[in-house]
Each structure stands twice: as structure tokens, then as C-alpha cells.
C-alpha positions as CSV (number, residue, x, y, z in Angstrom):
1,X,5.8,-2.5,6.5
2,X,3.0,-3.2,7.3
3,X,-0.7,-1.9,8.2
4,X,-3.9,-2.8,7.9
5,X,-7.1,-0.1,8.6
6,X,-9.8,-2.1,9.3
7,X,-13.5,0.6,9.9
8,X,-16.7,-0.4,10.1
9,X,-19.5,1.1,8.2
10,X,-23.0,2.4,8.5
11,X,-24.8,-0.5,8.5
12,X,-22.1,-2.4,10.8
13,X,-20.6,-3.8,7.8
14,X,-15.9,-4.1,8.0
15,X,-14.2,-3.8,5.4
16,X,-10.3,-3.1,5.8
17,X,-7.1,-0.9,3.2
18,X,-3.7,-2.9,3.5
19,X,-1.2,-0.5,3.2
20,X,1.8,-1.4,3.0
21,X,5.8,0.8,2.3
22,X,9.4,-0.4,1.6
23,X,10.6,1.3,5.4
24,X,12.8,3.1,3.6
25,X,10.7,5.7,2.0
26,X,9.1,6.0,5.3
27,X,9.5,9.9,6.0
28,X,9.6,10.8,2.1
29,X,7.8,13.3,0.0
30,X,7.3,12.2,-3.3
31,X,6.0,15.3,-6.1
32,X,6.2,14.9,-10.2
33,X,3.9,17.2,-11.2
34,X,0.8,17.8,-9.8
35,X,1.6,14.5,-8.5
36,X,2.5,14.2,-4.2
37,X,2.7,11.4,-2.2
38,X,3.3,12.8,1.4
39,X,4.8,9.2,3.4
40,X,6.5,11.7,6.0
41,X,3.3,13.5,6.8
42,X,0.9,10.1,6.2
43,X,4.1,8.0,7.9
44,X,1.1,6.6,10.6
45,X,-1.1,5.4,7.7
46,X,1.8,2.8,6.7
47,X,4.3,2.3,9.8
48,X,2.6,-0.5,11.5
49,X,5.1,-3.9,11.7
50,X,7.7,-5.0,9.6
51,X,7.1,-7.9,7.7
52,X,9.1,-10.6,5.6
53,X,7.8,-11.2,1.7
54,X,5.7,-14.1,2.8
55,X,4.1,-12.4,5.3
56,X,3.4,-9.8,2.9
57,X,2.1,-12.0,0.0
58,X,-0.5,-13.3,2.7
59,X,-1.3,-9.5,4.1
60,X,-2.1,-8.4,0.0
61,X,-4.2,-11.5,-0.5
62,X,-6.5,-11.3,2.5
63,X,-6.8,-7.9,1.2
64,X,-9.8,-6.2,0.0
65,X,-8.2,-2.6,-0.7
66,X,-4.6,-2.0,-1.0
67,X,-2.7,1.3,-0.7
68,X,1.6,-0.3,-1.7
69,X,4.2,2.1,-2.4
70,X,7.8,1.2,-3.2
71,X,9.2,-1.5,-4.9
72,X,9.1,-3.9,-2.8
73,X,6.0,-4.0,-1.5
74,X,5.2,-4.0,-5.3
75,X,7.0,-7.1,-6.1
76,X,4.3,-8.3,-3.1
77,X,1.5,-7.3,-4.3
78,X,2.0,-9.0,-7.8
79,X,2.7,-12.5,-6.4
80,X,-0.4,-11.9,-4.1
81,X,-2.7,-11.1,-7.1
82,X,-2.7,-10.3,-10.7
83,X,-1.3,-6.6,-11.2
84,X,-2.6,-5.1,-14.8
85,X,0.5,-2.5,-15.1
86,X,-1.7,0.1,-15.3
87,X,-2.4,0.3,-12.2
88,X,0.7,1.6,-10.6
89,X,2.1,4.9,-10.7
90,X,5.5,5.9,-10.7
91,X,6.1,9.1,-8.8
92,X,9.9,9.9,-9.0
93,X,10.3,6.8,-10.4
94,X,8.9,4.7,-6.8
95,X,5.8,2.2,-8.1
96,X,2.9,2.9,-6.3
97,X,-0.5,0.9,-6.5
98,X,-4.1,1.5,-4.8
99,X,-6.8,-0.9,-5.5
100,X,-10.2,-0.8,-4.0
101,X,-12.4,-3.7,-4.2
102,X,-15.8,-2.4,-2.1
């Protein structure tokens, strides 16, 4: 699942966040120690269009800011742009990447 959120800053500049999550993870709450990744309450942030792996890679290539959850989605991110393995956080074994360029 992929969803592009577009926003304008106070200067009228448009920026976006591309959110991507493996479909099977939507609706789950992942907890590990002090960290919680709530894909139930924030389902709407990630749930958008079902996309193929090729479409996902292209969306991520075009994005300036990304929030990616799940092994399939993270694999697409690795194809779309260089990922430093230290950027990947694991919560209950599920990979998660956030990259912000703005």
C-alpha cells in the first residue's frame, strides 16, 4: 500500500511524504520496549493504493520524504535509493525506515 501526502509550507512550497506499508501489517500495533508503531490508529496514513513492486520503487524514487514499513516495502526502498542499513529500525522484527530531506 502506498499513499502520497502533499502539504504546502507557509511559503507556499509543496513538499510530500510517501508512506508505504506491507498490506499484511495494516491494522497491527507493533511494540518493542519503549517504541510503538501503531499501524492500527494510523492506518489511514499508510493505506492508499495497492501498487506493484515496480510502481512502489518509482514512487519512492520520486519522493523526497519517505516512511516505509515492512520487509516488502523496505526491499522496494532499497531498490529506489541508497539505504544505510543503520537507517533501518526493527520493531518486533519488522523493518521500518524514515527518510526526510526537507
